[in-house]
N, C-alpha and C positions, 0 to 999 in steps of 0.2 A: 433560720425561721426561713422557708421558703417564701420567693417575691411575691406569691398572691396572696399570702397570708398577713393580716393587719396586725400591726404592731401594736403591744399593749401599753406602753409607757411613751415618752418623748419619740416622737418620729419626723422625718421627713420622706419626702418623696422624690424620687429623680425619675429623667428620661433621657433620651438623646432624639431631638428633631432635625430632620434635613432642612437645610436653608441654601440660599443662593451663597453664603461663603463657607459652605462644608456641615459638618454637621455640629450640632451645639447642645451641649450638656446643661441641663435645667433642673434645677432642685429647690423644694419650698418646704417649709414648715407651716404649722398653723398660722402661724405669724406672718409670712408671707413669701416671696420668692427670695431665697438666700444665696444662690450663687448660680452662674452665668459662667461657662466655659468654651472657647471656641475650639475647634479642630478635635473635637471630642472621639477619637480613637480608644480602642480598647484599654490601651495602658493607662492613658488620661483618665477614663472612665472607674477604673480601678484604684487610682489615687484620689480623684476629686472623692470619689463614695467612704476611702477610707480617711482621709483627713475631715470630712462633715460629721463623719461619726464622732471620731475621736474630739474635734473641737466643740461639738452642739452636744454630746452625750445624748446622742439620738440612733435609734436603730432606722436603717434605710429601707428603704423597698423601691420597687419599680414595678407600678401598677402597670396592667396589661392596658393597650391602647383603649381608649374610650372609657377605662375605669378610672381613670386620675381625678382624685377630689381635691389636692391641693393644686395641682398642674394644670385643670384644665383650662382657666381662664390663660395663664402665660402662655401655652401652648399657641392657643387660639391667637392672640395678641401678637405673638412672632409670627405667625403665618401670615397674618394681616400685614405687618410692617413690609414683609419680603413681596408682598403683593400689592404694596401701594398704597393699600388702603387704610393706612393707620399711621398719622404721624405723632403721635403723643401715647408711652406706653402710660395704664392707669391700674398701674396694679400695687396689693400691700407687699411693702418690702420687708425682709426681715435685716435689720443693719450689723447683726451679731459679729459679721466678718469684718466690720470696719469699726474705728473709732476715732477720737480725737479731730486733731485738723484733717486728717483723712477725710473722717467722715463728713467732718464741716464742708469741705470742697466739692465732695460728690454731691453733697444734697444741693449745694448752691448749683451746681451743673446741671445737675436733674430740673430744678427749679427755674434757670433762666438762660439757657441755650436750646431754643428750639429746632426742631425738624428744618434741616436746610440752612442751617446757621453753623456757624464755627467763633469760635473765642481763643484767646492767644493766653499762653500759661498763666504771662504775667497781668493778663487783664484780667484772669480770673482771680488770682492770688490777693489784687486790688478789691474785688468784689466781696472779697472775707474777710478785707480789714488788714492784710497783709502785705501790701504792696512791698516787692521785692522778693516776694517768696515764690517765683517761678519755678526754679526747682525744685520747691516743696510741694508744689502743685504737680508737676512732674510727676513725683515720686506718688502721689496722691493716685495718680492716673494708672499708675501700675500697679497700685493696690487694689484697684476698683474687684469687687466682688461679682458685680452684677452690670459688665460691660453690654452693650447694646443698648440696655433699657435704662439705665445709668451711661448716658451717650459721651465716655470719653475720646469716642472717634472724633468727638467735634471739637478736641482742641487742638490746637498747633502752634507752630513756632509762631514767636511775636513777629519776626521777618517774612511771615506767609509760608515758610517750609511747611511740612505736612507732619513732621514730628515723629515720633516713636511710638507704638502701639503694641501692647501684649499679644494682640494676635497677630500681628504681622503687619507691616507697612500696605502689603497689598490689600490684606482685608480690609485695613482703614480706609483705601483707595476704593475699594469697593462700594464700601458704606456711605462714604462721601459722594460717590457717583450717582448711588440707588436715591440719595436726598437730594439731587442737583445740584451741589455744589464744586463739583469737578466732573468734567466730561466722562462719559461711559469709556472703562478700559479696553483696549483692542484685545480682544484674544485669536 
């Protein structure tokens, strides 16, 4: 199927958008945004689309700019976030790539940790009724299929350290600086 042809069965749209932290891969199904990936180079894009097609049983297409059906609003909101005019994403999310404890933690994170704030791994574990499960919360952050939109960059070490990040610690620093939590990085 060519990339402009409309899929006949279950489908997802994907695109890559420029951002202050590099190219972002976005994918959506009719249920909502399903995947965000940092540092979206050609190899990563091929890998992500292949994984999504396999896991979701859907055809993937990359619409021409301005012809997005499923991605128009996510693309607009990502641009607004980086422009500093959006502080909370308001998008339907397709949670099929997350389940169980991980999904519970990620949904709590999205509900309770607003723009410009951070939470410790242990505190987030306590918020989902699992005090002492800080390491499991870290694993949930690492499995987040929707980083940026579900703000795992806002989760830090309980002792105040920045903690890890699937998009790289420097990307996490840049996002926290954008939100006013850290000083702007020096370049």
